[in-house]
C-alpha positions as CSV (number, residue, x, y, z in Angstrom):
1,M,45.6,-62.6,-27.9
2,L,45.2,-59.7,-25.4
3,G,42.4,-57.3,-25.2
4,L,42.2,-53.8,-23.8
5,E,39.2,-51.5,-23.6
6,V,40.0,-47.8,-24.0
7,Q,38.0,-44.5,-23.9
8,N,37.3,-41.9,-26.5
9,V,37.4,-44.0,-29.6
10,K,34.8,-42.4,-31.8
11,C,35.8,-42.6,-35.5
12,D,38.2,-44.0,-38.1
13,G,40.5,-41.1,-37.3
14,C,40.9,-42.4,-33.8
15,V,41.8,-45.8,-35.1
16,V,44.5,-44.3,-37.3
17,A,45.8,-42.2,-34.4
18,I,46.0,-45.3,-32.1
19,K,47.7,-47.4,-34.8
20,N,50.2,-44.6,-35.6
21,G,50.9,-43.9,-31.9
22,L,51.5,-47.5,-31.1
23,S,53.7,-48.1,-34.1
24,E,56.7,-47.2,-32.0
25,F,56.4,-50.5,-30.1
26,E,58.4,-53.0,-32.0
27,G,56.7,-56.4,-32.2
28,L,53.2,-55.1,-31.3
29,S,50.6,-56.4,-33.6
30,I,47.2,-54.7,-33.5
31,E,44.6,-57.2,-34.8
32,N,41.4,-55.1,-34.3
33,I,40.1,-51.9,-32.9
34,D,36.4,-51.8,-32.4
35,I,35.1,-48.2,-32.6
36,K,31.8,-49.0,-30.9
37,S,33.2,-50.7,-27.8
38,G,36.7,-49.2,-27.7
39,N,38.2,-52.6,-27.5
40,I,41.7,-53.1,-28.9
41,E,43.0,-56.6,-29.6
42,F,46.7,-57.3,-29.7
43,K,48.3,-60.4,-31.2
44,A,51.7,-59.8,-29.6
45,L,53.4,-57.2,-27.4
46,G,57.0,-58.1,-28.3
47,E,59.2,-56.9,-25.4
48,N,56.7,-54.2,-24.4
49,S,54.7,-54.5,-21.2
50,L,51.0,-53.9,-21.2
51,A,51.6,-51.1,-18.7
52,E,53.8,-49.3,-21.3
53,V,51.1,-49.7,-23.9
54,K,48.4,-48.3,-21.5
55,L,50.7,-45.3,-20.7
56,K,51.1,-44.5,-24.4
57,L,47.4,-44.8,-25.1
58,G,46.7,-42.4,-22.2
59,E,49.2,-40.0,-23.7
60,L,47.4,-40.2,-27.0
61,G,44.1,-39.4,-25.4
62,Y,42.7,-42.9,-25.2
63,P,43.1,-44.0,-21.6
64,A,42.4,-47.6,-20.7
65,K,39.2,-48.3,-18.8
66,S,40.1,-49.7,-15.4
C-alpha cells in the first residue's frame, strides 16, 4: 500500500472531490483519506505513476507535501 500526504484536506467534501478527481485513473484504489492528516492510502496504482497522481491532486487543489 502506498501513502501520500496532501495539503488542504479540510472536510468530507474534500474527500469526495479527491475521490471523484482520481476516478479517471483506471486501477487506482483509494483505501483511506484521513481528513486530519491529509494522508491518502492507495491499494494499487494500476498503470499510473505516482507522479501522475500527484499532478492530478495538485490540479484539484490538493498538492502533495514534499
